[in-house]
VEXSE-822629 format. One line per field, with one value per residue (C-alpha): z, y, x. Coordinates in steps of 0.2 Angstrom, whole numbers. Example, Ala and Ser with C-alpha at 12.3 -4.5 7.8 and 13.67 -1.06 7.14 Angstrom:
% VEXSE-822629
c3 <- [39, 36] .
c2 <- [-22, -5] .
c1 <- [62, 68] .
% end
This chain:
% VEXSE-822629
c3 <- [-744, -747, -762, -767, -780, -792, -797, -808, -804, -803, -792, -803, -804, -816, -816, -811, -793, -786, -770, -756, -759, -778, -777, -763, -776, -790, -782, -788, -783, -770, -755, -738, -723, -708, -693, -678, -663, -653, -636, -631, -623, -643, -635, -650, -647, -654, -657, -655, -670, -662, -663, -675, -691, -705, -707, -692, -679, -659, -666, -665, -678, -681, -671, -683, -701, -715, -732, -739, -747, -766, -767, -750, -747, -736, -723, -723, -721, -707, -698, -700, -696, -677, -674, -678, -672, -654, -651, -652, -661, -672, -684, -701, -690, -683, -694, -704, -720, -720, -735, -747, -745, -757, -749, -760, -752, -753, -738, -738, -751, -749, -761, -753, -765, -758, -760, -742, -736, -720, -704, -688, -675, -657, -645, -628, -627, -610, -613, -603, -615, -627, -635, -644, -659, -652, -670, -675, -659, -643, -637, -636, -627, -626, -633, -633, -648, -640, -637, -655, -663, -651, -659, -679, -675, -669, -681, -679, -660, -658, -668, -689, -700, -711, -715, -722, -709, -699, -712, -710, -691, -691, -704, -687, -678, -686, -697, -688, -668, -661] .
c2 <- [-186, -168, -158, -140, -128, -125, -109, -99, -89, -74, -81, -85, -101, -116, -128, -143, -147, -158, -169, -161, -173, -169, -149, -152, -162, -152, -137, -133, -114, -116, -107, -108, -96, -92, -78, -70, -67, -52, -46, -31, -26, -31, -47, -58, -79, -88, -108, -119, -131, -151, -161, -172, -158, -162, -142, -134, -143, -137, -118, -106, -99, -89, -91, -102, -108, -122, -123, -120, -136, -137, -128, -120, -98, -92, -87, -103, -111, -101, -102, -123, -121, -113, -124, -141, -133, -123, -127, -110, -106, -87, -82, -73, -57, -59, -60, -47, -51, -39, -44, -58, -66, -74, -88, -100, -109, -128, -135, -154, -164, -153, -135, -123, -111, -102, -87, -84, -76, -65, -63, -55, -58, -47, -56, -63, -80, -88, -102, -114, -114, -117, -138, -141, -151, -163, -168, -152, -141, -143, -127, -109, -91, -73, -64, -46, -35, -32, -52, -55, -42, -46, -65, -59, -48, -61, -74, -78, -87, -101, -94, -102, -92, -89, -72, -68, -70, -60, -48, -49, -46, -32, -23, -29, -20, -3, -1, -8, -1, -18] .
c1 <- [-78, -77, -77, -75, -78, -66, -60, -48, -31, -44, -58, -70, -81, -73, -92, -78, -81, -66, -62, -51, -37, -36, -35, -25, -14, -14, -15, -34, -39, -54, -61, -59, -66, -62, -68, -61, -73, -71, -75, -81, -64, -56, -47, -49, -53, -40, -40, -23, -25, -27, -9, -18, -19, -7, -4, 2, -2, -1, 0, -10, -24, -41, -57, -62, -59, -63, -65, -82, -90, -97, -110, -110, -112, -97, -106, -115, -96, -91, -107, -104, -87, -91, -103, -91, -75, -80, -100, -107, -121, -121, -132, -131, -134, -121, -107, -99, -89, -74, -64, -55, -39, -27, -16, -4, 9, 15, 16, 23, 11, -3, -4, -14, -21, -35, -47, -52, -68, -62, -78, -79, -92, -92, -99, -93, -92, -88, -75, -86, -96, -87, -87, -72, -70, -56, -49, -49, -44, -34, -38, -44, -44, -42, -27, -25, -20, -3, -1, -6, 5, 21, 20, 17, 32, 40, 43, 23, 28, 18, 4, 2, 14, -1, 2, -14, -25, -13, -16, -34, -34, -22, -33, -48, -40, -33, -47, -62, -57, -55] .
% end
């Protein structure tokens, strides 16, 4: 069972810890993390969510992402998620925190109220070295900036409709010179 630190609407810790299920059932604010891996050419590595995922199955998404467990720091969660989802080792020096975004949406019976810490990693990775966590990720590939913008501008064609994630990626490209 996964437990999360419960936050208030301002993103402040309340001192309460609740299960993933209770947070999503009752719309309790909690924390998540996502990251994008870029290569030296500015291409971004995206994962295709598994067909078994309850939310957004078979759609392309951030390189990695997940919830921050109770008591965990966001960079620790990111490092854990990268290892779990794609089998790549990174350390604190490999990652760069950029910003926090806020997502609030309801999909089916899940009320997702997240404060998301967004990170980037600049790293050339050989796709052959990646070991996918099959219940989470079905595929992974490099996308160009143009491919991503076309999908975003075409009503999120083939990618998750999580506007906060893609807004973050656009900021990476526009401000970060990717």
